[in-house]
C-alpha positions in Angstrom: -25.4 84.4 109.1 -22.0 86.4 109.6 -20.5 83.6 111.6 -21.5 81.1 109.1 -19.9 82.9 106.3 -16.8 83.4 108.4 -16.5 79.7 109.2 -17.1 78.8 105.4 -14.2 81.3 104.5 -12.0 79.5 107.0 -12.8 76.2 105.5 -12.3 77.3 102.0 -8.8 78.5 103.1 -8.1 75.1 104.8 -9.2 73.4 101.6 -6.2 75.0 99.8 -3.7 73.1 102.1 -3.3 69.5 102.9 -3.4 69.6 106.8 -5.8 67.8 109.1 -8.7 69.7 110.3 -9.6 69.9 114.0 -13.0 71.4 114.9 -13.8 72.4 118.4 -16.2 74.8 120.1 -19.0 75.2 122.4 -22.0 72.8 122.4 -24.8 73.3 119.9 -23.2 75.8 117.7 -23.3 73.8 114.4 -19.9 72.1 114.3 -21.2 68.8 113.1 -23.6 70.4 110.6 -20.8 72.5 108.9 -18.4 69.5 108.9 -20.9 67.4 107.1 -22.2 70.1 104.9 -18.9 71.6 103.7 -17.5 68.5 102.2 -20.6 67.5 100.5 -20.6 71.0 98.7 -16.8 70.9 97.9 -15.5 67.3 97.5 -16.5 64.3 95.4 -15.9 61.8 98.0 -16.1 62.1 101.8 -14.9 59.9 104.8 -16.2 61.0 108.2 -14.5 59.7 111.3 -15.8 60.8 114.8 -13.0 59.8 117.2 -15.2 60.8 120.2 -17.6 58.0 119.5 -15.4 55.4 117.6 -12.9 54.1 120.1 -11.3 51.7 117.7 -10.4 54.6 115.3 -9.2 56.7 118.3 -6.9 53.9 119.4 -5.6 53.4 115.8 -4.8 56.9 115.2 -3.1 57.2 118.6 -0.8 54.3 117.4 0.0 55.9 113.9 2.7 58.3 113.1 1.0 59.7 110.1 -2.3 59.4 108.2 -1.0 56.9 105.7 -0.1 54.6 108.7 -3.7 55.1 110.0 -5.2 54.3 106.7 -3.1 51.4 106.0 -3.6 49.9 109.4 -7.4 49.9 108.7 -7.3 49.1 105.0 -8.3 45.3 105.7 -11.6 46.1 107.1 -12.2 49.4 105.3 -14.2 50.7 108.3 -14.0 54.3 106.9 -15.3 53.9 103.4 -15.5 57.0 100.9 -19.0 58.0 100.2 -20.4 60.0 97.4 -20.9 63.6 98.7 
């Protein structure tokens, strides 16, 4: 339980800024769970992109200089729609 609280505290601090979030760690420790749960509890809309499984998104972000470029290059297809949390 202590680690869960520590992770949630780190995410609360991250939420105050406007930087991208990179989550990495050992297998089977709850990374995907917390990344799905935290936005649902803290934001109205959520867009989830897994660059490890979405090769098109990975290629698109590699060719973008910032997040606005990434979003505008994918706007036509809207592959990353916002969903209600």
